[in-house]
C-alpha positions as a Markdown table, in Angstrom:
| # | Residue | x | y | z |
|---|---|---|---|---|
| 1 | Unk | -5.7 | 5.9 | 40.1 |
| 2 | Unk | -5.9 | 3.9 | 37.3 |
| 3 | Unk | -4.0 | 4.1 | 34.4 |
| 4 | Unk | -4.7 | 4.9 | 31.3 |
| 5 | Unk | -3.3 | 4.0 | 27.6 |
| 6 | Unk | -4.0 | 5.1 | 23.6 |
| 7 | Unk | -5.4 | 2.7 | 21.7 |
| 8 | Unk | -6.5 | 3.0 | 17.9 |
| 9 | Unk | -9.2 | 1.2 | 15.4 |
| 10 | Unk | -8.4 | 1.0 | 11.7 |
| 11 | Unk | -11.4 | 0.7 | 9.4 |
| 12 | Unk | -9.3 | -2.2 | 7.6 |
| 13 | Unk | -11.8 | -2.1 | 4.5 |
| 14 | Unk | -11.3 | 1.6 | 3.8 |
| 15 | Unk | -7.5 | 1.8 | 4.8 |
| 16 | Unk | -5.7 | 1.9 | 1.3 |
| 17 | Unk | -2.0 | 1.3 | 3.1 |
| 18 | Unk | -0.6 | 4.7 | 2.5 |
| 19 | Unk | 2.0 | 4.1 | 5.7 |
| 20 | Unk | 1.6 | 7.9 | 6.8 |
| 21 | Unk | 0.5 | 6.6 | 10.1 |
| 22 | Unk | 3.6 | 4.5 | 10.4 |
| 23 | Unk | 5.6 | 7.2 | 10.4 |
| 24 | Unk | 4.0 | 9.5 | 12.4 |
| 25 | Unk | 3.7 | 7.6 | 15.0 |
| 26 | Unk | 6.2 | 8.7 | 18.1 |
| 27 | Unk | 6.1 | 5.1 | 19.9 |
| 28 | Unk | 6.6 | 2.8 | 16.7 |
| 29 | Unk | 3.2 | 1.3 | 17.3 |
| 30 | Unk | 1.7 | 0.7 | 13.9 |
| 31 | Unk | 2.6 | -1.2 | 11.2 |
| 32 | Unk | 1.2 | -2.4 | 7.5 |
| 33 | Unk | -0.2 | -5.3 | 7.5 |
| 34 | Unk | 1.2 | -8.6 | 5.9 |
| 35 | Unk | -2.4 | -9.8 | 4.6 |
| 36 | Unk | -4.6 | -7.4 | 2.4 |
| 37 | Unk | -8.2 | -5.8 | 3.0 |
| 38 | Unk | -11.4 | -7.1 | 0.2 |
| 39 | Unk | -9.4 | -3.9 | -2.2 |
| 40 | Unk | -5.9 | -4.9 | -1.8 |
| 41 | Unk | -4.1 | -2.9 | 0.2 |
| 42 | Unk | -2.0 | -4.0 | 3.3 |
| 43 | Unk | -3.8 | -2.0 | 6.3 |
| 44 | Unk | -2.4 | -0.3 | 8.6 |
| 45 | Unk | -2.7 | -2.4 | 12.7 |
| 46 | Unk | -1.7 | -1.6 | 16.0 |
| 47 | Unk | 1.5 | -3.7 | 15.7 |
| 48 | Unk | 2.7 | -2.8 | 19.5 |
| 49 | Unk | -0.5 | -2.0 | 21.0 |
| 50 | Unk | 1.1 | -1.7 | 24.7 |
| 51 | Unk | 3.6 | 1.2 | 23.8 |
| 52 | Unk | 0.5 | 3.6 | 22.5 |
| 53 | Unk | 0.2 | 6.8 | 24.1 |
| 54 | Unk | -3.1 | 7.7 | 22.3 |
| 55 | Unk | -1.5 | 11.5 | 21.1 |
| 56 | Unk | -3.8 | 11.0 | 17.9 |
| 57 | Unk | -0.8 | 11.6 | 15.3 |
| 58 | Unk | -2.0 | 9.0 | 12.8 |
| 59 | Unk | -5.6 | 10.0 | 13.0 |
| 60 | Unk | -4.4 | 13.2 | 12.2 |
| 61 | Unk | -2.7 | 12.9 | 9.2 |
| 62 | Unk | -4.6 | 9.7 | 8.2 |
| 63 | Unk | -5.6 | 10.9 | 4.0 |
| 64 | Unk | -9.1 | 9.2 | 4.5 |
| 65 | Unk | -9.8 | 9.8 | 8.3 |
| 66 | Unk | -9.9 | 5.9 | 8.7 |
| 67 | Unk | -7.9 | 5.6 | 12.3 |
| 68 | Unk | -10.3 | 6.7 | 15.3 |
| 69 | Unk | -8.1 | 7.0 | 19.0 |
| 70 | Unk | -9.5 | 6.0 | 22.1 |
| 71 | Unk | -7.9 | 6.2 | 25.9 |
| 72 | Unk | -8.2 | 3.1 | 27.8 |
| 73 | Unk | -8.1 | 2.9 | 31.6 |
| 74 | Unk | -6.4 | -0.1 | 32.8 |
| 75 | Unk | -7.1 | -2.1 | 35.7 |
| 76 | Unk | -5.4 | -0.7 | 39.0 |
| 77 | Unk | -4.2 | -4.4 | 39.3 |
| 78 | Unk | -2.8 | -4.7 | 36.3 |
């Protein structure tokens, strides 16, 4: 049986770097980047992708709905 883990995709250019997703993540997956997007905001990104459980807390608290959450199937040999 294939294992499943979570993954998120952040629309970097629309993220305002509010940090709500960082606080809402129970697995400490998300952090704010040191780099800035085109609007000058430190955007959210997956700092620890292997720990993502796909709970979608980050997407639920995002005021700008710029986070999409997915389930990723891992290979049986992985």
